[in-house]
C-alpha positions as CSV (number, residue, x, y, z in Angstrom):
1,X,112.9,124.7,89.8
2,X,110.8,121.6,89.8
3,X,113.5,119.4,88.4
4,X,115.7,120.0,91.5
5,X,113.0,119.6,94.2
6,X,114.7,117.9,97.1
7,X,113.3,114.7,98.7
8,X,114.3,113.4,102.1
9,X,116.1,110.1,102.9
10,X,116.5,108.6,106.3
11,X,119.6,106.3,106.7
12,X,119.5,103.4,109.1
13,X,122.9,102.0,109.9
14,X,123.9,98.5,111.2
15,X,121.2,96.6,109.2
16,X,122.6,93.2,108.4
17,X,126.1,94.6,108.2
18,X,125.0,97.4,105.8
19,X,122.6,100.3,105.7
20,X,119.1,101.0,104.7
21,X,117.9,104.2,103.1
22,X,114.2,105.1,103.3
23,X,112.3,107.6,101.2
24,X,110.5,109.8,103.7
25,X,107.5,110.4,101.4
26,X,106.9,106.7,100.6
27,X,106.8,104.4,103.7
28,X,108.2,101.1,102.7
29,X,110.3,102.4,99.8
30,X,113.8,101.4,100.8
31,X,117.2,100.6,99.5
32,X,119.4,98.1,101.3
33,X,123.1,98.4,100.5
34,X,126.7,98.1,101.8
35,X,127.2,101.9,102.2
36,X,125.1,104.9,102.7
37,X,126.5,106.5,99.5
38,X,125.4,103.4,97.5
39,X,122.0,103.4,99.1
40,X,121.4,107.1,98.6
41,X,122.5,107.0,95.0
42,X,120.2,104.1,94.2
43,X,117.1,105.9,95.7
44,X,115.8,107.7,92.5
45,X,115.7,104.3,90.7
46,X,114.1,102.6,93.7
47,X,111.4,105.3,94.0
48,X,110.6,104.9,90.2
49,X,110.3,101.1,90.6
50,X,108.3,101.4,93.9
51,X,105.8,103.9,92.5
52,X,105.4,102.0,89.3
53,X,104.7,98.8,91.3
54,X,102.1,100.6,93.3
55,X,100.5,102.1,90.2
56,X,100.3,98.6,88.7
57,X,98.4,97.5,91.8
58,X,95.9,100.3,91.3
59,X,97.2,102.7,93.8
60,X,97.3,106.4,92.9
61,X,100.8,107.7,93.1
62,X,102.4,111.1,92.5
63,X,105.2,111.5,90.1
64,X,108.5,112.4,91.8
65,X,110.3,115.1,89.8
66,X,114.1,115.2,89.9
67,X,116.6,112.9,91.5
68,X,117.7,115.2,94.4
69,X,117.4,112.7,97.2
70,X,119.4,113.6,100.3
71,X,120.0,112.4,103.8
72,X,118.2,114.3,106.5
73,X,118.5,112.0,109.4
74,X,120.4,108.9,110.4
75,X,120.0,106.4,113.3
76,X,121.5,103.0,114.1
77,X,119.6,99.7,114.4
78,X,120.5,97.6,117.4
79,X,120.2,93.8,117.7
80,X,117.0,94.4,119.7
81,X,115.3,97.1,117.7
82,X,115.4,98.7,114.2
83,X,116.0,102.4,114.0
84,X,113.3,105.1,114.5
85,X,113.4,108.6,113.0
86,X,111.7,111.9,114.0
87,X,109.1,111.5,111.2
88,X,108.1,108.2,112.7
89,X,106.7,110.1,115.7
90,X,104.0,111.8,113.5
91,X,100.7,110.0,113.2
92,X,99.6,109.5,109.6
93,X,96.3,110.8,108.5
94,X,93.5,108.3,108.3
95,X,93.8,108.3,104.5
96,X,97.6,107.8,104.6
97,X,97.1,105.0,107.2
98,X,94.5,103.2,105.0
99,X,96.8,103.5,102.0
100,X,99.8,102.2,103.8
101,X,97.8,99.3,105.2
102,X,96.9,98.4,101.5
103,X,100.6,98.7,100.6
104,X,101.4,96.3,103.4
105,X,98.9,93.8,102.1
106,X,100.4,94.3,98.6
107,X,103.9,93.7,99.9
108,X,102.8,90.6,101.7
109,X,101.2,89.3,98.5
110,X,104.5,90.0,96.7
111,X,106.3,87.9,99.2
112,X,103.8,85.1,99.0
113,X,104.0,85.1,95.2
114,X,107.8,84.9,95.4
115,X,107.6,82.0,97.9
116,X,105.1,80.2,95.6
117,X,107.5,80.6,92.6
118,X,110.5,79.4,94.6
119,X,109.2,76.7,96.9
120,X,112.7,75.7,98.1
121,X,113.5,79.2,99.4
122,X,115.5,79.2,102.7
123,X,113.0,80.0,105.4
124,X,115.7,80.8,107.9
125,X,115.9,84.4,106.6
126,X,112.3,85.1,107.8
127,X,112.9,84.7,111.5
128,X,113.8,88.3,112.0
129,X,110.7,89.5,110.2
130,X,108.5,87.1,112.3
131,X,110.1,88.3,115.5
132,X,109.7,91.9,114.6
133,X,106.0,91.5,113.6
134,X,105.3,89.7,116.9
135,X,107.0,92.5,118.8
136,X,105.0,95.1,116.9
137,X,101.7,93.3,117.6
138,X,102.6,93.2,121.3
139,X,103.5,96.9,121.3
140,X,100.1,97.7,119.9
141,X,98.3,95.6,122.5
142,X,97.6,92.7,120.2
143,X,98.1,89.0,120.7
144,X,101.2,87.1,119.6
145,X,100.2,84.1,117.4
146,X,100.8,80.6,118.6
147,X,102.0,78.8,115.5
148,X,104.5,76.0,115.6
149,X,106.3,74.2,112.9
150,X,106.6,75.6,109.4
151,X,108.6,78.8,109.3
152,X,106.5,80.2,106.4
153,X,103.2,79.6,108.4
154,X,104.8,81.4,111.4
155,X,105.9,84.3,109.2
156,X,102.4,84.9,107.8
157,X,100.7,84.3,111.2
158,X,103.0,86.9,112.8
159,X,102.2,89.4,110.0
160,X,98.4,88.8,110.4
161,X,98.7,89.4,114.1
162,X,100.6,92.7,113.5
163,X,98.1,93.8,110.8
164,X,95.1,93.1,113.1
165,X,96.8,95.0,115.9
166,X,97.5,98.0,113.6
167,X,93.9,98.0,112.4
168,X,92.6,97.8,115.9
169,X,94.9,100.6,117.2
170,X,94.4,102.9,114.3
171,X,96.4,105.7,112.8
172,X,97.2,107.5,116.0
173,X,98.9,104.4,117.6
174,X,102.4,105.2,118.8
175,X,104.9,104.0,116.2
176,X,102.3,103.1,113.5
177,X,104.3,105.0,110.8
178,X,107.5,103.2,111.8
179,X,105.9,99.8,111.9
180,X,104.4,100.2,108.5
181,X,107.6,101.6,107.0
182,X,109.7,98.7,108.2
183,X,107.1,95.9,107.5
184,X,106.5,97.0,103.9
185,X,110.2,97.5,103.2
186,X,111.2,94.1,104.8
187,X,108.5,92.1,103.0
188,X,109.6,93.6,99.6
189,X,113.3,93.0,100.5
190,X,112.5,89.4,101.4
191,X,110.5,88.9,98.2
192,X,113.5,90.2,96.2
193,X,115.9,87.9,98.1
194,X,113.7,84.9,97.4
195,X,113.6,85.7,93.7
196,X,117.3,86.4,93.7
197,X,117.0,89.9,92.4
198,X,117.9,92.0,95.5
199,X,120.3,94.8,94.7
């Protein structure tokens, strides 16, 4: 029955003392919560918000029928590296890659708008994103940016370097799916934190 069609969730443990749940069909669609049960139960609502946001931005999105989201894989983050899942090993198609790069740009714009609206946001929270983006750029053979001073300038320079490296490496680059999944999710989470509406 269509209303009970199952959808896969990947659970990442040890993320800032909690867990992250990722919708396998929507790279970047994530719930960050204290427990895996809380994250998994919030997934149907998050998917609805995520797809509505993308539609508002002009992206074509399927409708997800039913709320049967279930865990298919779990992995732990470490202080040095965020978790990877078996699906991350699969290269996206060229069309998927192009779409996800657009989603990454939209997520970056969402964060920029949040920062513009809340100019006194604590930039200390962005260090982990900056370091991760620089690491991704290096993994892809790109150059790490050399930006000193303002944490927000460093954040966006790191994301530009990662995006340029992804575009140069293409859809078959090792880890491209994982990098896009994490970067989109982390930018949207950071925007929500800046606005004070994470949860």
